ZAMARGU-4260 file (C-alpha; in steps of 0.2 Angstrom, whole numbers, plus 5000, padded with zeros to 4 digits):
<rodrens>
0) 5226/4407/4618 | 5222/4414/4635 | 5207/4416/4646 | 5204/4423/4664 | 5189/4424/4676
5) 5184/4437/4688 | 5181/4433/4706 | 5164/4427/4710 | 5151/4440/4714 | 5135/4436/4724
10) 5120/4447/4723 | 5112/4452/4739 | 5094/4454/4733 | 5083/4466/4743 | 5065/4460/4745
15) 5050/4462/4755 | 5043/4465/4767 | 5031/4450/4764 | 5014/4450/4773 | 5015/4457/4790
20) 5009/4445/4803 | 5004/4449/4821 | 5008/4434/4833 | 4991/4426/4837 | 4985/4432/4855
25) 4968/4434/4862 | 4957/4450/4858 | 4949/4452/4875 | 4958/4456/4891 | 4953/4461/4909
30) 4960/4477/4916 | 4978/4474/4924 | 4982/4460/4912 | 5000/4459/4904 | 4998/4461/4885
35) 5012/4458/4873 | 5010/4461/4854 | 5023/4454/4842 | 5024/4457/4824 | 5035/4449/4810
40) 5038/4450/4791 | 5050/4442/4779 | 5062/4455/4772 | 5080/4459/4766 | 5086/4469/4774
45) 5076/4466/4790 | 5061/4478/4791 | 5058/4492/4803 | 5043/4491/4814 | 5031/4504/4820
50) 5016/4501/4832 | 5001/4512/4831 | 4986/4513/4844 | 4971/4520/4836 | 4982/4529/4823
55) 4995/4536/4836 | 5013/4529/4837 | 5016/4519/4853 | 5032/4509/4849 | 5046/4506/4836
60) 5050/4488/4840 | 5043/4472/4834 | 5037/4468/4851 | 5026/4480/4861 | 5020/4476/4880
65) 5009/4485/4892 | 4997/4483/4907 | 4979/4483/4901 | 4968/4498/4906 | 4952/4504/4898
70) 4962/4517/4889 | 4971/4503/4880 | 4956/4497/4871 | 4956/4500/4852 | 4964/4496/4836
75) 4983/4491/4835 | 4992/4492/4819 | 5009/4485/4815 | 5018/4494/4801 | 5033/4484/4793
80) 5043/4495/4781 | 5059/4491/4770 | 5068/4507/4765 | 5078/4498/4751 | 5062/4491/4742
85) 5051/4506/4747 | 5037/4493/4752 | 5027/4494/4768 | 5015/4480/4775 | 5002/4482/4788
90) 4993/4470/4801 | 4979/4476/4812 | 4972/4469/4829 | 4957/4475/4839 | 4959/4474/4858
95) 4944/4475/4870 | 4948/4479/4888 | 4934/4475/4901 | 4933/4481/4919 | 4924/4472/4933
100) 4905/4476/4934 | 4897/4485/4949 | 4882/4477/4958 | 4866/4481/4949 | 4850/4487/4958
105) 4832/4483/4954 | 4821/4499/4951 | 4802/4497/4950 | 4790/4506/4939 | 4777/4509/4954
110) 4779/4512/4973 | 4766/4498/4976 | 4763/4482/4966 | 4744/4480/4964 | 4736/4464/4959
115) 4729/4462/4942 | 4739/4477/4936 | 4755/4477/4926 | 4772/4479/4935 | 4789/4482/4928
120) 4807/4480/4936 | 4822/4488/4928 | 4840/4481/4931 | 4849/4497/4934 | 4868/4496/4932
125) 4884/4505/4925 | 4899/4498/4915 | 4902/4487/4900 | 4887/4477/4900 | 4884/4465/4886
130) 4869/4455/4893 | 4855/4456/4906 | 4848/4440/4914 | 4834/4438/4927 | 4830/4425/4940
135) 4814/4422/4949 | 4815/4410/4964 | 4833/4406/4957 | 4826/4400/4940 | 4825/4409/4923
140) 4808/4417/4920 | 4796/4407/4910 | 4777/4408/4905 | 4767/4420/4893 | 4764/4432/4908
145) 4783/4436/4910 | 4788/4449/4897 | 4806/4455/4894 | 4811/4471/4884 | 4822/4467/4868
150) 4838/4471/4878 | 4831/4461/4893 | 4835/4475/4904 | 4816/4477/4909 | 4805/4463/4916
155) 4787/4466/4915 | 4773/4456/4924 | 4756/4459/4916 | 4741/4456/4928 | 4750/4453/4944
160) 4744/4439/4956 | 4746/4438/4975 | 4752/4420/4975 | 4762/4418/4958 | 4773/4434/4958
165) 4781/4437/4975 | 4798/4432/4969 | 4812/4434/4975 | 4818/4443/4959 | 4837/4444/4955
170) 4845/4453/4939 | 4862/4448/4933 | 4873/4458/4921 | 4887/4451/4911 | 4901/4454/4899
175) 4914/4442/4892 | 4925/4442/4907 | 4914/4448/4922 | 4897/4446/4929 | 4887/4453/4945
180) 4870/4450/4952 | 4858/4462/4961 | 4852/4459/4979 | 4836/4448/4979 | 4820/4459/4978
185) 4803/4452/4984 | 4786/4459/4979 | 4774/4464/4992 | 4758/4463/4981 | 4744/4474/4986
190) 4727/4465/4983 | 4709/4465/4988 | 4698/4468/4996 | 4691/4451/4990 | 4672/4448/4992
195) 4666/4457/5008 | 4657/4444/5019 | 4644/4448/5033 | 4645/4434/5047 | 4630/4423/5045
200) 4616/4428/5057 | 4597/4428/5056 | 4588/4441/5046 | 4572/4442/5057 | 4571/4449/5075
205) 4558/4454/5088 | 4558/4471/5095 | 4571/4472/5110 | 4583/4458/5104 | 4602/4461/5105
210) 4609/4461/5087 | 4627/4461/5082 | 4633/4462/5064 | 4651/4458/5059 | 4660/4460/5042
215) 4676/4453/5035 | 4686/4454/5018 | 4703/4447/5013 | 4715/4461/5008 | 4733/4467/5009
220) 4735/4479/5018 | 4720/4476/5029 | 4704/4485/5024 | 4695/4499/5032 | 4676/4495/5036
225) 4661/4507/5035 | 4643/4501/5040 | 4628/4510/5032 | 4609/4508/5037 | 4598/4512/5023
230) 4613/4522/5015 | 4617/4532/5031 | 4634/4528/5040 | 4631/4520/5057 | 4649/4513/5061
235) 4667/4513/5056 | 4672/4496/5064 | 4671/4478/5057 | 4658/4474/5071 | 4642/4484/5074
240) 4629/4480/5089 | 4612/4488/5094 | 4595/4483/5103 | 4581/4480/5090 | 4567/4492/5088
245) 4556/4495/5073 | 4567/4509/5067 | 4582/4497/5065 | 4573/4487/5051 | 4581/4490/5034
250) 4596/4486/5023 | 4613/4486/5031 | 4628/4488/5020 | 4646/4484/5025 | 4659/4493/5014
255) 4677/4486/5014 | 4690/4498/5005 | 4709/4497/5002 | 4717/4514/4998 | 4732/4506/4990
260) 4723/4496/4977 | 4709/4509/4976 | 4696/4495/4977 | 4681/4493/4987 | 4668/4479/4989
265) 4651/4478/4998 | 4640/4465/5007 | 4622/4468/5011 | 4610/4461/5024 | 4592/4466/5026
270) 4585/4465/5044 | 4567/4464/5048 | 4560/4469/5066 | 4543/4462/5071 | 4531/4468/5085
275) 4516/4457/5092 | 4500/4456/5082 | 4482/4462/5087 | 4466/4450/5085 | 4459/4451/5067
280) 4441/4453/5063 | 4431/4445/5048 | 4421/4458/5037 | 4409/4451/5024 | 4405/4458/5006
285) 4386/4457/5008 | 4373/4457/5022 | 4365/4441/5015 | 4373/4426/5008 | 4364/4419/4993
290) 4366/4402/4986 | 4375/4401/4969 | 4382/4418/4971 | 4400/4423/4976 | 4402/4428/4994
295) 4419/4436/5001 | 4426/4437/5019 | 4440/4449/5023 | 4452/4446/5037 | 4454/4464/5044
300) 4470/4466/5055 | 4484/4479/5059 | 4503/4477/5061 | 4517/4468/5052 | 4507/4455/5044
305) 4516/4443/5033 | 4503/4430/5030 | 4484/4427/5031 | 4477/4409/5035 | 4459/4403/5034
310) 4450/4389/5043 | 4433/4382/5039 | 4426/4370/5052 | 4444/4370/5059 | 4452/4365/5043
315) 4462/4374/5029 | 4450/4378/5015 | 4451/4366/5000 | 4441/4364/4984 | 4440/4373/4967
320) 4426/4384/4974 | 4436/4392/4988 | 4447/4406/4981 | 4460/4416/4991 | 4467/4433/4985
325) 4485/4433/4981 | 4489/4439/4999 | 4476/4427/5006 | 4468/4441/5015 | 4451/4439/5006
330) 4443/4422/5005 | 4429/4421/4992 | 4417/4406/4990 | 4411/4404/4972 | 4394/4398/4969
335) 4388/4397/4988 | 4379/4381/4993 | 4366/4379/5007 | 4374/4363/5014 | 4393/4365/5012
340) 4397/4383/5016 | 4389/4387/5033 | 4406/4387/5042 | 4411/4392/5055 | 4425/4403/5047
345) 4441/4409/5057 | 4455/4419/5050 | 4473/4420/5056 | 4487/4433/5054 | 4505/4430/5057
350) 4523/4436/5054 | 4539/4426/5057 | 4538/4429/5076 | 4519/4432/5080 | 4502/4426/5076
355) 4483/4429/5081 | 4466/4422/5076 | 4448/4430/5074 | 4432/4425/5082 | 4422/4411/5073
360) 4410/4417/5059 | 4395/4406/5053 | 4385/4409/5037 | 4366/4408/5035 | 4364/4404/5016
365) 4348/4409/5008 | 4343/4398/4993 | 4330/4394/4980 | 4318/4393/4974 | 4325/4377/4966
370) 4318/4370/4950 | 4299/4373/4949 | 4290/4356/4946 | 4273/4353/4938 | 4265/4337/4944
375) 4266/4324/4931 | 4251/4323/4919 | 4247/4320/4901 | 4249/4335/4888 | 4236/4330/4876
380) 4217/4329/4878 | 4201/4327/4868 | 4188/4341/4870 | 4178/4340/4886 | 4191/4331/4897
385) 4194/4337/4916 | 4212/4344/4918 | 4221/4348/4935 | 4239/4356/4936 | 4249/4356/4952
390) 4266/4365/4955 | 4280/4364/4969 | 4298/4371/4973 | 4311/4370/4987 | 4316/4387/4994
395) 4323/4397/5010 | 4312/4406/5014 | 4296/4397/5006 | 4291/4403/4988 | 4275/4412/4981
400) 4266/4404/4966 | 4258/4411/4951 | 4250/4402/4936 | 4249/4409/4918 | 4240/4403/4902
405) 4248/4409/4886 | 4256/4423/4897 | 4240/4429/4906 | 4238/4426/4925 | 4224/4413/4929
410) 4228/4408/4947 | 4239/4412/4963 | 4239/4395/4971 | 4250/4380/4969 | 4235/4370/4961
415) 4224/4375/4946 | 4209/4365/4938 | 4198/4367/4921 | 4187/4357/4908 | 4196/4355/4891
420) 4190/4366/4876 | 4199/4371/4860 | 4201/4389/4867 | 4210/4382/4883 | 4224/4374/4872
425) 4241/4382/4875 | 4256/4385/4887 | 4253/4385/4906 | 4267/4392/4916 | 4270/4390/4935
430) 4281/4405/4942 | 4289/4401/4960 | 4298/4417/4967 | 4309/4421/4983 | 4311/4439/4987
435) 4327/4437/4998 | 4337/4428/4984 | 4328/4438/4971 | 4326/4422/4961 | 4311/4416/4951
440) 4309/4398/4944 | 4297/4393/4931 | 4290/4377/4925 | 4280/4376/4908 | 4267/4363/4902
445) 4260/4363/4884 | 4241/4357/4884 | 4235/4352/4867 | 4216/4349/4863 | 4212/4339/4848
450) 4196/4338/4835 | 4193/4324/4821 | 4203/4324/4804 | 4197/4326/4786 | 4203/4314/4771
455) 4220/4320/4763 | 4223/4321/4744 | 4240/4318/4734 | 4247/4333/4724 | 4261/4330/4711
460) 4276/4341/4707 | 4275/4339/4688 | 4262/4334/4675 | 4274/4320/4668 | 4285/4308/4678
465) 4302/4307/4668 | 4315/4293/4671 | 4331/4299/4679 | 4323/4315/4686 | 4316/4318/4703
470) 4297/4317/4706 | 4288/4323/4722 | 4271/4319/4730 | 4263/4331/4743 | 4250/4325/4756
475) 4237/4339/4755 | 4226/4340/4771 | 4219/4352/4785 | 4217/4351/4804 | 4228/4347/4819
480) 4240/4335/4810 | 4254/4328/4820 | 4261/4315/4808 | 4261/4311/4790 | 4264/4293/4784
485) 4266/4286/4766 | 4263/4268/4758 | 4270/4261/4742 | 4261/4246/4736 | 4254/4245/4754
490) 4271/4246/4762 | 4281/4259/4771 | 4294/4267/4759 | 4312/4261/4760 | 4328/4264/4750
495) 4341/4278/4748 | 4332/4285/4733 | 4315/4288/4743 | 4317/4304/4753 | 4304/4312/4765
500) 4303/4330/4770 | 4307/4334/4789 | 4288/4334/4793 | 4286/4318/4781 | 4272/4328/4771
505) 4282/4327/4755 | 4289/4311/4747 | 4302/4313/4734 | 4309/4299/4722 | 4326/4303/4717
510) 4331/4297/4699 | 4315/4289/4694 | 4316/4271/4687 | 4303/4264/4674 | 4302/4247/4682
515) 4303/4251/4701 | 4292/4267/4704 | 4275/4264/4697 | 4266/4263/4714 | 4252/4264/4719
520) 4256/4278/4732 | 4245/4282/4748 | 4247/4296/4761 | 4240/4295/4779 | 4238/4309/4792
525) 4237/4307/4811 | 4236/4316/4828 | 4236/4307/4846 | 4217/4304/4845 | 4212/4303/4826
530) 4219/4297/4808 | 4214/4297/4789 | 4221/4290/4772 | 4221/4297/4754 | 4215/4288/4738
535) 4229/4277/4729 | 4239/4286/4715 | 4249/4276/4701 | 4264/4283/4690 | 4266/4282/4671
540) 4285/4285/4670 | 4292/4292/4653 | 4310/4286/4649 | 4323/4286/4636 | 4329/4286/4623
545) 4342/4274/4631 | 4360/4273/4623 | 4359/4275/4604 | 4367/4260/4595 | 4374/4259/4577
550) 4374/4241/4571 | 4392/4236/4571 | 4401/4237/4553 | 4419/4240/4547 | 4425/4259/4548
555) 4436/4258/4532 | 4431/4255/4514 | 4438/4256/4496 | 4430/4268/4483 | 4414/4260/4476
560) 4409/4249/4491 | 4390/4247/4497 | 4388/4254/4514 | 4372/4252/4526 | 4371/4261/4543
565) 4357/4256/4555 | 4353/4264/4572 | 4342/4258/4587 | 4337/4265/4605 | 4324/4260/4619
570) 4311/4274/4624 | 4294/4278/4631 | 4286/4285/4620 | 4296/4278/4604 | 4310/4289/4598
575) 4312/4299/4582 | 4329/4296/4572 | 4340/4308/4562 | 4356/4303/4552 | 4370/4317/4550
580) 4385/4317/4539 | 4399/4329/4545 | 4385/4338/4555 | 4373/4339/4540 | 4356/4329/4540
585) 4355/4315/4527 | 4341/4304/4533 | 4326/4303/4545 | 4325/4284/4546 | 4333/4272/4557
590) 4343/4264/4542 | 4354/4274/4529 | 4363/4266/4513 | 4375/4274/4500 | 4389/4269/4488
595) 4407/4274/4494 | 4416/4289/4487 | 4430/4300/4494 | 4417/4314/4497 | 4407/4302/4508
600) 4421/4299/4520 | 4419/4307/4537 | 4408/4306/4553 | 4391/4299/4553 | 4380/4303/4568
605) 4363/4294/4573 | 4352/4306/4584 | 4338/4298/4594 | 4326/4310/4602 | 4311/4309/4615
610) 4300/4325/4616 | 4292/4319/4633 | 4309/4316/4642 | 4317/4330/4632 | 4332/4318/4630
615) 4342/4315/4614 | 4355/4301/4612 | 4368/4300/4599 | 4380/4287/4592 | 4395/4291/4580
620) 4404/4281/4567 | 4419/4287/4557 | 4419/4281/4540 | 4436/4282/4530 | 4436/4279/4511
625) 4453/4275/4503 | 4460/4278/4486 | 4476/4270/4478 | 4493/4279/4485 | 4505/4288/4473
630) 4524/4285/4473 | 4533/4294/4487 | 4550/4304/4485 | 4564/4306/4498 | 4568/4324/4502
635) 4585/4328/4511 | 4588/4342/4524 | 4605/4347/4516 | 4612/4346/4498 | 4626/4334/4504
640) 4628/4324/4520 | 4643/4330/4530 | 4652/4317/4541 | 4649/4319/4560 | 4634/4330/4557
645) 4616/4326/4558 | 4607/4322/4541 | 4588/4320/4539 | 4577/4313/4525 | 4558/4316/4524
650) 4546/4304/4515 | 4536/4316/4504 | 4519/4309/4498 | 4501/4314/4494 | 4485/4305/4498
655) 4478/4295/4513 | 4494/4288/4521 | 4492/4279/4537 | 4510/4273/4540 | 4528/4277/4534
660) 4542/4264/4534 | 4560/4265/4530 | 4573/4252/4523 | 4592/4253/4523 | 4600/4241/4511
665) 4583/4232/4511 | 4582/4231/4530 | 4573/4240/4544 | 4584/4254/4552 | 4592/4250/4569
670) 4605/4257/4580 | 4605/4272/4592 | 4612/4284/4579 | 4596/4281/4568 | 4581/4291/4574
675) 4563/4292/4567 | 4551/4306/4570 | 4535/4301/4580 | 4525/4299/4563 | 4541/4290/4556
680) 4540/4301/4541 | 4557/4309/4544 | 4572/4298/4546 | 4587/4307/4555 | 4605/4300/4555
685) 4615/4307/4570 | 4633/4310/4566 | 4634/4303/4549 | 4650/4292/4545 | 4658/4290/4528
690) 4658/4271/4528 | 4642/4266/4537 | 4628/4277/4531 | 4629/4276/4511 | 4613/4267/4509
695) 4603/4264/4498 | 4588/4271/4507 | 4570/4268/4503 | 4554/4274/4511 | 4537/4266/4510
700) 4519/4273/4512 | 4503/4262/4517 | 4485/4263/4521 | 4473/4249/4525 | 4470/4245/4506
705) 4485/4251/4496 | 4505/4254/4498 | 4519/4261/4487 | 4538/4263/4488 | 4550/4277/4484
710) 4565/4275/4472 | 4582/4271/4481 | 4593/4285/4487 | 4612/4282/4490 | 4621/4295/4500
715) 4637/4303/4495 | 4645/4308/4512 | 4657/4322/4512 | 4670/4321/4525 | 4687/4327/4530
720) 4700/4333/4528 | 4708/4321/4541 | 4724/4326/4549 | 4737/4330/4535 | 4753/4319/4533
725) 4769/4328/4527 | 4783/4318/4518 | 4797/4317/4520 | 4798/4318/4539 | 4816/4324/4540
730) 4817/4340/4550 | 4835/4345/4549 | 4845/4350/4533 | 4862/4358/4529 | 4863/4375/4519
735) 4860/4373/4501 | 4850/4357/4502 | 4835/4354/4490 | 4819/4352/4500 | 4802/4346/4493
740) 4788/4344/4506 | 4772/4335/4500 | 4756/4336/4510 | 4741/4324/4509 | 4724/4322/4518
745) 4710/4310/4517 | 4694/4321/4511 | 4678/4320/4500 | 4678/4330/4490 | 4698/4331/4489
750) 4705/4344/4500 | 4713/4361/4495 | 4730/4364/4501 | 4741/4379/4507 | 4758/4380/4514
755) 4763/4392/4528 | 4781/4397/4533 | 4780/4404/4551 | 4762/4409/4548 | 4765/4417/4531
760) 4758/4409/4515 | 4771/4402/4503 | 4762/4390/4492 | 4744/4385/4486 | 4748/4367/4481
765) 4750/4351/4490 | 4769/4352/4486 | 4782/4365/4492 | 4800/4365/4486 | 4815/4377/4491
770) 4834/4377/4492 | 4839/4379/4510 | 4848/4394/4518 | 4849/4399/4537 | 4835/4411/4537
775) 4823/4397/4531 | 4823/4388/4548 | 4806/4388/4556 | 4789/4381/4556 | 4781/4374/4540
780) 4762/4372/4541 | 4752/4362/4529 | 4734/4369/4529 | 4720/4357/4521 | 4702/4363/4519
785) 4686/4356/4512 | 4673/4369/4507 | 4658/4356/4508 | 4661/4351/4526 | 4668/4368/4531
790) 4682/4359/4540 | 4700/4363/4541 | 4715/4353/4547 | 4734/4358/4549 | 4750/4349/4552
795) 4766/4358/4558 | 4784/4353/4554 | 4798/4362/4562 | 4814/4362/4551 | 4831/4368/4556
800) 4844/4373/4543 | 4862/4371/4549 | 4878/4380/4544 | 4896/4376/4547 | 4903/4379/4565
805) 4918/4391/4569 | 4932/4385/4579 | 4928/4386/4598 | 4940/4394/4611 | 4944/4387/4628
810) 4942/4401/4642 | 4955/4397/4656 | 4960/4404/4672 | 4972/4419/4672 | 4985/4411/4683
815) 4993/4394/4685 | 4983/4384/4698 | 4991/4376/4713 | 4990/4357/4717 | 4977/4352/4731
820) 4972/4370/4733 | 4964/4377/4717 | 4950/4371/4707 | 4951/4374/4688 | 4936/4377/4677
825) 4938/4377/4658 | 4923/4384/4647 | 4921/4380/4628 | 4916/4396/4620 | 4908/4395/4603
830) 4896/4403/4591 | 4883/4396/4579 | 4871/4382/4580 | 4880/4371/4593 | 4870/4355/4598
835) 4883/4346/4609 | 4900/4349/4617 | 4913/4336/4620 | 4930/4337/4629 | 4946/4327/4626
840) 4961/4326/4638 | 4977/4320/4629 | 4965/4315/4615 | 4954/4304/4627 | 4937/4308/4634
845) 4938/4312/4653 | 4936/4298/4665 | 4942/4304/4681 | 4928/4306/4694 | 4936/4322/4700
850) 4932/4330/4683 | 4914/4336/4682 | 4904/4343/4667 | 4890/4355/4667 | 4873/4348/4661
855) 4876/4355/4643 | 4895/4349/4645 | 4901/4366/4640 | 4911/4369/4656 | 4924/4356/4663
860) 4929/4358/4681 | 4943/4349/4689 | 4941/4347/4708 | 4956/4342/4720 | 4968/4347/4707
865) 4984/4337/4706 | 5000/4337/4694 | 4992/4322/4686 | 4979/4333/4678 | 4992/4342/4668
870) 4990/4339/4649 | 4982/4345/4633 | 4964/4349/4634 | 4953/4351/4618 | 4934/4354/4617
875) 4923/4349/4602 | 4907/4357/4596 | 4894/4348/4585 | 4877/4349/4576 | 4869/4336/4565
880) 4880/4341/4550 | 4895/4350/4556 | 4909/4349/4569 | 4924/4359/4575 | 4938/4357/4588
885) 4947/4371/4598 | 4966/4373/4599 | 4974/4362/4612 | 4975/4371/4629 | 4990/4365/4640
890) 4986/4364/4659 | 5001/4367/4670 | 5000/4364/4689 | 5011/4371/4702 | 5016/4358/4715
895) 5028/4355/4729 | 5041/4355/4735 | 5039/4337/4739 | 5050/4330/4753 | 5068/4336/4752
900) 5081/4323/4749 | 5100/4326/4755 | 5114/4315/4747 | 5125/4307/4751 | 5116/4299/4766
905) 5133/4298/4776 | 5131/4307/4792 | 5149/4304/4800 | 5165/4312/4793 | 5183/4314/4799
910) 5189/4331/4803 | 5196/4340/4788 | 5186/4330/4776 | 5179/4340/4761 | 5160/4338/4762
915) 5148/4341/4748 | 5130/4339/4751 | 5117/4340/4738 | 5098/4343/4741 | 5084/4340/4729
920) 5065/4341/4730 | 5051/4339/4716 | 5043/4356/4713 | 5035/4367/4700 | 5042/4380/4698
925) 5059/4373/4704 | 5061/4375/4723 | 5073/4387/4731 | 5085/4380/4744 | 5091/4387/4761
930) 5103/4378/4772 | 5103/4379/4791 | 5116/4374/4803 | 5111/4372/4821 | 5095/4381/4817
935) 5103/4397/4810 | 5104/4402/4792 | 5120/4398/4784 | 5127/4408/4770 | 5117/4410/4754
940) 5118/4394/4744 | 5109/4383/4731 | 5105/4365/4731 | 5123/4360/4733 | 5134/4364/4749
945) 5152/4362/4750 | 5164/4365/4764
</rodrens>
């Protein structure tokens, strides 16, 4: 037997290129920088490289170098290709080239920066500018009044101020490699003019004075001034001088203007120029000054008069009777008096620089006549007396007198005499007249002459004097009667009920009283010289009847009783009696008797009348006649009482029933739920209950003589249905189970039942039976009703029917995971009525804290995966009746290689020794080995090397 072997043949496997990689270098460079780009890719045979710049070839080597210019910016692509494998791999790098930035300049929005207006500055520059920055006084801008555009190229200052916004301002531009700043820029803010101010000087000057007006206002640039007099230009300088004359008086306006800001402001000053004043004179309102009348003096003057002043006896006028006009030019004396207002009077005129006084002026006041006075004498005389009347009055000049009798002249002298007679009675008037004042004063005296008086008589207002009414006496007489006087029982009348007329002629007694007002009464008349009395007068007072009184007896009687009613009342003259029964006359005597019957019950009235006084008094008595009571019955508000609803019972009875009473279980009703009507006839139970309100109930009726009770009434309270109860309470069943559901509910009368499945009726009885299948899962409702109470109650039971579960499937990743790199998630996919998920790893529940389950435990996730997690994974699904497990899923994990181990560990050998080195490393899949000698790859080999 023979055999032979070929020479060994080693495959040179062409592969790659693998991922092309550009050696890590910066992406940003300045112009002039040396840039080298290097590309590598694992390949057999080695790859051919091509570099592209923005898609255009620039080199065919792995390394490409150049000096940076702006044209070199762009995308560089390394293309690595292997003609044997036909594969090409690309790597891309973007380069940005920056050139130095030129100095920026600040460009302003306006030629002039004006205070209170907005002002913008723009940072003007060219080049590769990434950012703009601003500095104010070397600091970044801050504050709400500094605003930057979105790219920060423009800085805007709203509402410029002269102090806060001078600067200097600097703008800076930047890119990642270069920056540059502008020259500082300082704002010259134009402002003003602020408030124009005229240098403080006096406002009043005499003619001939030297006057200088000077104006100032803060402004940048300085303001231009214009002076106006009464609106007309007079000077264009800040200072304006002149010699005062009356023509120079008026308003001077300083106008300060700034052509840059376009603003102007003004200041005003009013100048008054005064000349000397001439002597004033006093003019009077009338030729004659009359006492008690007003008199006016006017201060007449010419020139620039600012104020008028008056002097009386050298002093300023005072007192409420001295009045000055608003300008004090006119002095008015109200109600002149002879003593106080002679004067002398002087008026003075003045202005701020000059004054002058009038000559003195003295008043001659005419007055009177004062009150005319008749010399004191008596006013009343008897016939034949000697009478003298004398009159006087103070006056300037003296008065003229005239006497009048009842308006007719009788004398022109101050004194007048005569002998008294009845014809000379009357009014005597003394008239005193003054022709200059135009006044006349009068004095009056009444002279009365009396004769003897005749006897008076008493006249009454009514024929009969009636008690409680008013009664009047009048004193009837003729002659010169001055006064009337009355006497009762010889004494002057007193008390609030005695009233006299204003002239006391009539005496009235208010509300006559039988005992107090009989008299006798007398009246007397008088004048200053004579008197006389009437004859006595006595009153017979008619009164009553007083209150009618029925003799006290009981008000209530049984049938057949003997009843006597008796009435009395005081009266002058005696009264007449009448008895009425329910308004109908039954007797004309004071006493009335009868035997009780139901028809004689009612109201009995005693009427007592007096025809003289016209008064009638009545007394009333209600007589009640009672018969025996009949048995009452209880009537209910409803056919049947319903629990939790109100229920009423009425005590139905006929006859004379005074009171109603109720009994529950032979006791009086109590409790807040038991209510009686005001007359206690109706008994109401609020919210009836099945246990507490059965009874029995009895009602009783009563009057003062008889009583009776109803038959007992026991309540049959209807209630319910209460909440139904379903048995059994099991809510889950497997397919094919026999189910019987029984529903019950407490109710009176018994409840009627219906079964509903998902809202659809399935049974009309308390019991429902069925054999289960999947479509019968759902809500089963027991419906209980009571037609008497009108109530319904329901109880729901959710029943689930479970079928067998199909085998679950584990969803796994499409590739084998790598240790310490990948995370693995396994999902248990299943159909059917799955209640729970459970996992097993190598037939055990997972315990590693790196293994996490979702809330429903359907998905298992392994974090920080290691080779230890390899194994058999099984998921299990369950419901209350069935379970199933998935097929095992084997999890493989790629790992390694771990640290390589070279054997033997001998590191020294003699020259010529055959050496075999073996290399091993744990790895999945198995590791590939490459041996290197002095850093260079040494012939293809496997884990064993021999040489």
